[in-house]
N, C-alpha and C positions, 0 to 999 in steps of 0.2 A: 413883421409889420410891413416891410417893403414888398412882400409877396402877395399882399392882400388883393391886388388887382387881378391876380391869376386864379383866384379861387372860383370853382364852379359850384353849381347848386348842391350836389350831393356831398360836398366836402366842407361845408361851412362849419358844422359843429366840430369836426376833426381838426380844422384849422385852429379853432379856439382852444381845443384840448392840447394840441401840439405847441401852441403859443405858451400855455401854462407850463408844459414840460421844459421848453427852452428857457423860460424865465427862471424856473427853479434851478436848472443847470448853471445858469449864469449868475446866480446869487442875487437876483433882483427881488425887491420886497413884494409881498403879496398886494400891498396897497397900490403900488405902481402897476402891477398886473391888472387889477380891477379897472384902473383908469384906461389902460391900453385896450382891455376887452370891451369897455363901453364904447370907445372910439371905433374899434373894429366891428362891433355889433351894428353900429349905424351904417357902416360901409357894406357889411355883409347882407343887410336887409334889402339892399338894392339888387342883389343877385337873385335872379328868378329861379324859383323852385316850387313844386307843388305843396311842400310843407313849409310853413312859416317858421322863421327863427324866433325863438321866444327868450324871455328873461330866464326861464328855467334852464335853457341850454347853457347860458352863461354860468349859472350856479353849478350845473353838472360838470362843465369843462373846468371850473376852478378846482374841482377835486383832483385833477391831474397835477396840481401844484403840490407834489409829494415825492419823497425819495423812492417810493415804489416804482415810479415811472422813469426814474433816472437813467435806466439802461435801455431806453428806446433808441434804436439805431437810426441813422440817417435814412437808410433804405426803408425802415418801417414808417418813418414820418413822411417820406416821399409817397409811399403807397397810400397812406391815409388821406393826405392832403392833395394828391395828384399835382404836386409842385416839385419841379427839379431843383435840388439844392446843390450848388456848385461846391466841389471839394477844393479847398485852398491848401495846397501843400507847399506854398512858397512863403508862408508866414506874413502875408499881406504885401509882399513885394511884387512889383511887376515882373513879367518874364525876363525882360532885358536886365533889370537890376538884379534879379535872382541869378541869372547866368554869370554876371560879373562877380557876384558873391561866391558862387561855386568855383569859378576859375581862380579866384584869389585864394580860396581854401586849398585847392589842388596845388597851386604854386607854393604855398606855405608848407604843405606836407612834403613836397619834393625837396624843398630847402632843408627840412630837418631829417630827410632820409626815410620818411614813411612811405609805404606802398600807396600808390594812387590808382592802380588799375584793377583792384580787387584780387590780385594774385599774391605771390610771395613778395616780401620786401626786397628792395634793391640789393644786389649782391648775390642773387640766386645763381646757381651754376658753379659756385665756388667749391661746393662739395665734390662735384663731378671732376673739376680740375685738380682738386687735392688728391682724390683717389687716383686719377690718371698719372699725375706727376709722381706720386709715391710708387706706383707700379713701374714707371720708367726707371726710377732709381733702384728699385728692388725687383728685378724680373722674376726671381724665384720666390718672392715673398708670399705669405699667406694672408688671408683676410684677418685672422686674429692678430698677426704682426701689424697689419695696416691699422687696425682698431687701436692697438696699444700705442702706436707712434703718432697717429693723427688725432686721436680723441673722438673720431666719428663713431656713430652707432653702427651695429651690424646691418640693420635694414638699409641704411644709407650706403654702406660699402657694397652690399649685395646689389643694390639698385644701379650703381655706377661702375661696378667691377669690370664689365666687358664693354664699356662705352668709350668713345673718343670724343672729347669736347669739340665743339664747333671751332673751326679755324686751325686745328691741329692736323698735320699730315704725317702719316707714319708709313714706313716701308716695312712690310713684314717679310722676314726671311724664315723659311721653314727650318726649324732647328735641326731636323734630321738631314736636310740637304747641306747646311753649313757644316755640320759635324762630319758628314761623309766627305765633303770637299777637303776639310782639314786633314782627315785621315789619309786621303789619297795623296795630298801634298807631302805629308810626313812620311808616307810609305815610299814615295818617289825619292825623297831626300835620304832615305835610309835611317830615319829616326825611329 
């Protein structure tokens, strides 16, 4: 009803029809719809068009007060009435108030340890560290030993097997070079 001032000549009947659809969706009585349509009819007769709006148009539009028309989408109604319908995704709150609401929700989720960035929950990266630390303690260990001792799954172990977690610095010594140095020292000592 608030949009009635925007209705153009060729969309008057469709406005009445869509009014009936909305009233049905909102659970308003048919008696109230008739009253609203009579009020809208008087306003719509002022809109100039080559075809006059008649009482028959009201009776025809009242037929849309039915569950068959319940699935009319907002875009369908916009096309029929040529009126833009604003989508309200903030549950009636102003943008400022809605932003406060969302920020409070985020703070609450952080407080209870839930993820707030759409990714993994906090504590991600622990599997990588677990695999890395297990490998440091068991240099000759296998993935199956790692699985048995850490309880991680094979896909997780395979994913992190050859990685170094951020912040860890390792110095790699080629085993063959270390072994050859040891053999040379032992040979020089006569062992």
